[in-house]
C-alpha positions as CSV (number, residue, x, y, z in Angstrom):
1,M,-209.0,101.0,-2.1
2,Y,-207.1,104.0,-2.6
3,K,-208.7,107.7,-2.2
4,P,-206.6,110.9,-2.6
5,L,-209.0,112.8,-0.8
6,P,-211.3,112.3,2.2
7,D,-215.2,111.5,1.1
8,F,-216.4,114.9,2.3
9,L,-213.6,117.1,0.3
10,T,-213.8,118.3,-3.1
11,I,-211.6,120.4,-5.5
12,K,-213.2,123.3,-7.4
13,Q,-212.8,126.9,-9.0
14,S,-211.3,129.0,-6.0
15,E,-212.0,132.7,-5.7
16,I,-208.3,133.0,-4.3
17,E,-206.3,131.3,-7.0
18,G,-207.0,128.4,-9.4
19,L,-208.4,125.7,-8.0
20,G,-209.1,124.9,-4.1
21,L,-210.0,122.6,-1.6
22,F,-213.4,122.7,-0.4
23,T,-215.5,120.9,2.5
24,T,-218.9,119.2,1.3
25,K,-220.0,119.2,5.0
26,D,-219.4,121.1,8.4
27,L,-216.0,120.5,10.1
28,S,-215.5,120.8,13.5
29,I,-212.2,122.7,15.2
30,N,-209.1,120.6,15.5
31,K,-210.7,117.5,13.0
32,I,-207.4,116.2,11.4
33,I,-207.9,116.0,7.6
34,G,-205.1,113.7,6.6
35,I,-201.4,113.7,5.3
36,S,-200.7,116.8,2.9
37,H,-197.0,115.9,2.7
38,V,-194.5,113.3,2.8
39,M,-190.7,114.2,4.1
40,D,-188.3,113.0,1.3
41,G,-185.1,115.0,0.6
42,R,-184.8,114.5,-3.0
43,F,-187.7,117.0,-3.6
44,E,-187.9,120.6,-3.5
45,D,-188.6,121.9,-0.2
46,G,-187.9,118.6,1.1
47,Y,-191.5,117.1,0.7
48,I,-193.3,115.2,-1.8
49,R,-196.8,116.8,-1.9
50,L,-199.7,114.6,-2.1
51,P,-203.3,115.2,-3.5
52,L,-204.5,117.0,-0.3
53,G,-201.6,119.3,-0.1
54,G,-201.6,120.3,-3.7
55,F,-205.2,122.2,-3.5
56,F,-205.3,124.3,-0.6
57,N,-204.8,127.8,-0.8
58,H,-203.0,130.3,1.1
59,S,-204.8,132.7,3.3
60,D,-203.6,135.2,6.2
61,S,-206.6,134.3,8.1
62,P,-206.8,130.5,7.7
63,N,-209.2,128.2,8.6
64,C,-206.7,125.1,8.7
65,E,-203.2,124.6,9.4
66,C,-200.2,122.1,8.5
67,Y,-198.4,120.7,11.2
68,K,-195.4,118.5,11.4
69,D,-195.9,114.9,12.6
70,G,-192.6,112.9,12.3
71,E,-192.2,112.6,8.4
72,F,-195.6,114.0,7.5
73,L,-197.3,117.1,7.2
74,K,-200.8,116.9,8.4
75,L,-203.8,119.2,7.7
76,K,-206.3,120.1,10.5
77,T,-209.0,122.4,11.2
78,I,-208.3,125.7,13.6
79,K,-211.9,127.1,13.0
80,L,-215.2,125.6,12.7
81,I,-215.9,125.1,8.5
82,K,-219.2,125.3,7.1
83,A,-219.9,123.1,4.0
84,N,-219.1,124.2,0.8
85,Q,-216.3,126.7,2.2
86,E,-212.8,126.7,1.1
87,L,-209.8,125.2,3.3
88,T,-207.0,127.7,3.5
89,V,-203.6,127.2,5.5
90,K,-201.0,129.9,5.9
91,Y,-198.0,129.1,3.8
92,W,-194.9,128.6,5.8
93,L,-193.1,125.7,3.9
94,Y,-193.2,127.6,0.4
95,D,-192.1,130.9,-0.5
96,I,-195.2,133.1,-1.3
97,S,-193.6,136.3,-2.2
């Protein structure tokens, strides 16, 4: 059965902006969370944003990063993240000015 988010993630109100992506359990460093975007030149910025990519917020001191893996952008942790913390990424695909 298709699940748009891993079982250990939830979406709720963010103190950063709108809704955010939060973990329900502790996450270790370098944990691959999943695919956030799929390359497709027909879409703005050349990617289709999946549910995972639609809810993480920007931070200048993020706890996750998106990285290119072939035609995909994947999300992984770069810090230890405690349960109930928001997952954040330093945006580079979009203009955040």
